[in-house]
N, C-alpha and C positions, 0 to 999 in steps of 0.2 A: 625851913625850906619847903617842906611838904605843903604847909599852909599857903605859901606864896604861889606854888605851882597850881593849887586848886583855884586860887583867886585869878591867876592868869588864864586858866582854862575857862573859868566862868565868864570871862569877858570876850571869849571867842564867839563869833556869830553862830556857829553850829551848836555850841553849848547853850547859848541864850535861846535859840530856837527850841532845843530839846526841853529846857526848863519851862518854856511858855506853852509848848504844844503837848508836852508829856501828860499832864493831868487830863486834858480833854481826850487825848488818844486812849489813855487808860480807861476812862469812863466809857468810851465807845466800845472798847473790847469787852469790858465786863458786862455792860448793860445791854449791848446790842449783838455783838458777834457771838459771844458764848451762848446766850439763850437761843440764838438762831441755829447755831451748830448743834445744840442739844435737841432741838426740834427735828433737825434733819436726821440725827442718829435715831431718835425715838420712832421716827416714821418707818424704820426698817425692823422694829421690834414688834412684839405682840403683847396684848393685854388680856389678862384673865383675872376676874374677881377684883377689879380695881388695882391690879398689880402689873407692873411692867416687867417683861422678861426679855433678856437679850438673845432672842431667837431670830437671827438675821434672815429676812425674807422680803418678798415683794407683795405679800398678800394684801396689805393695806392699799397699795396703789392699784392692784387688780380689782379690789372692791370698788374703788372710786370710779374706775373705768367701766366696770361691768354692771354696776347697779344703776338702773334707770333713774332712781330718785336723786342720786348725787349729780348725775348729768343735768337733770332738769333744774335742780337748785343752782348749779353753777351757771348754766345758760341764763336762767332767770336773773341772777345777780349781775351778769354781764350786761344784759339788756337794760336792767334798771339803772346800773351805774352809767351807761352810755346816755340814756335818756335824761337822767338827772344832770349830767355834765353839760349836755347840749342846752337844756332848759336854763341852767344857771348862766351859761354863756350868753344866751339871748337877753336875759334879764340884767346881767352884770355890765355888759358893754355900755348901754346908754347911761347907767348910773355912774360908772367910773369916768366916762367921757365928760359928763356934766360936771362932776367934782373937779376933774383935772383942768378943764378949760374955763369953767364959770364959777368955781368955788371961791376963787380969790383968797383972801386972808382967812376964810372959814374952811378951807380945804381940810386942814388937820382935824378940825372939830367934826366935820361931816364924816371923815374916815373913822374917827373914834366912835361916833354914834353907831356905826355898823357893828362895832364890837359889843354894843349894849346887851344883846341876847346872851353873850358868853359870860355875863356876870352871874348867871345861874347855871346849874348842872343840866346835862343833856336830858335826864329823865324828867326834870321839872318842865323843861321846854316842850318835850313831846307830850306830856300829860296836859300841858296848856293847850296844845292843838286838839287833844281829845275833847276838852271842854268847849272848844270853839266849833269843831266840825262834827261832834258826836251826834247820835240820834236825838239827844235832848240838849245839844249844844246851842250856842248863841245863834249860829247861822240858821239851823233848822227851826229853832224857836221863833226867830224873826220871820222866816218864811211862813210858819204856821199862823202868825198874826194876820197875814194877807191871804190866808186860805190856800197856800201853795203846799203841795205834798213835800215831805222831807226828801233831801237828796241823799240817797243811800250810798252813792259812790264816794262820798266824802269821808267815810269811816269804815275800817276793817276791809279794805280792798287794796289791790296794788296801786291804784291811783292815789289813795290816801297816803300810803307809804312813800310814794314818789313826791307828793306835796311836802311831806315832813322832811325828806332828805334835801329837797330844794331849799326849804326854810333854814335848815341847819347849815348848809354848805355854800349858799350863795355869797355870804360875806368873804369867804376865801377867794372866790373868783373875782369879786369886785376889787379886793385888795391887790391881787396879783396884777390885774389889768391896770389899775390906778398907778401902781408903782412903775409900770412901764410907760404910761402916758405922762407921768409927772415930769419926765425929762424930754418929752417929745416937743419938737419945734412946730408949733401950730401955724407959724408963718408960712410953712410949706403949703398949707391948705389955701391960704390967701393967694399965693403964687399960682396954684392950680386953678383957682377961681378966675384970676385975671386972664389966664390962658384958655378960658372957656370950658373948663371941666365942671360938670355938675357935682353937687355934694356927694351923691352916692358913688360916682366914679372916683372922686378924690379919696373917699373912704376906702374903697376897694383897692385902689392902686397905690395909695400913700399911707394912710393911717393904719390900715389892717396889716400890711406886710412889715412895716417898720416897728410895729408893736406886737408881732406874732409871738415873740419870746414870752411876754407876759401872759398872753392868751394860752400858750402851751403849758406854762407852769400852772396856771389856774385850772386847766383841764385835768392835769395830773393830780393836783391837790384835791380835786373833787372826786374824780373817778376812783382813785385807789381806796379812800375811806368808804365810799359807797359800795364798792365791791365786797368789802368785808363787813359791812354794816349788819347789825343784828337787833339792836335795841329798838330802832324805829319800826322795823317790820314787825317786831313782836307786839308793840303797843298799838300800832296803827294799821298794819297790813292784813291781819287775819290769816286763816289757813291757806288761802290762795296766793299769799305773798311770802311764803316761807323761803328764806334766802339761804345761800351757802354758809354765810356767817352764823345764822341761827343754828344750822345743823352742826357746825364746828363747835359752837358754844355748848351744845348738848353733849358732845363727845367728852369734853373736859368737865362736864357737870353731872347731869342725870345718869347717863350711861356709863361714864367712867372709862371709856375706851380711848385712853390717851394716845396710844400708838396710831389709831386711825385719825384722831384729831390732829396729830402732828403731821401726818401725810396730807391732810386737807390744808394745813397751814403752809406747807411747802408748795402746794399747788397754787395757793393764793399769792405767795411770794414770787413764784415764777411768772405768773400772769401779770403781776404788778411790774416786775422787772422788764417784761416784754413791752408793756405799755410805755414805760419810761424810755426804753431804747428806741421804740417807734417814734415817739414824740421828739426825741433828740435828733433823729435824722431829718426832721422837718425844719430844724432851726438853722438859719444862716446867720452866724454872729456878725459877719462883716456887713450884711444887709441891715442888721439891726443897729449898726453904728458902733460895734465893738471891734477895735483894731488890734487888741492884744497888747497895747501899750498903755501903761498907767501913768497918768500925769501928763505934763506938757511936752 
């Protein structure tokens, strides 16, 4: 009888849902929520000689707000992330539009080609940029052949770090916009053309607003990783491009001040959450074609 009861329960919709969603929910709790909760707790502790002590206080947050260096690093990271996200947006829209409208049967292949750089690790890709833009890199060596002085801004500057971040994250932006455009009805543009709308006006009034959700997702996918980026600035940026992420990595590495590093992590999480909430408020699901009803 007990076995039959378990069989009947297993066929109930709520039990099937629990069996299917349970493993994923458990993974999220263990791999995401618990580490995040531990970081929040550690941010209120103190560190001495690489040891954490449960001495509850706000000293770590006071240090972040009072020390000019941390404010500079954070503002620098905000500006860099915003600049990279906007640059990726300008580069990605024409690429995604071309693939979605003119890619034809090769659309999937073209999208997969965007993932080619991800076949190697991030450090290898960044060091590849060093060999391309460095003082003795291919670009400056080619300029030297024509008697042109090397371009110093291409390496160990904030500009170089920005170029590296754009190179790393523009595929995310292209993919997000493409996935929005792939279901877009391009016949609407022909209707607008028949009614006398110029291409730029049709883009601004039809294509852009109806695909804003993909653009917003792309901006978030680029902005948040760039905000916490450390590797690219370390290899390409030089001392004037020291980021908040680099300083955070030092807290968990060289200095061993885990409590302060945890507070920095909480600050990054809050900033990322505010960006997501701000972008969410700009999305009109009904205007994007989402009615809330699945199926016919």
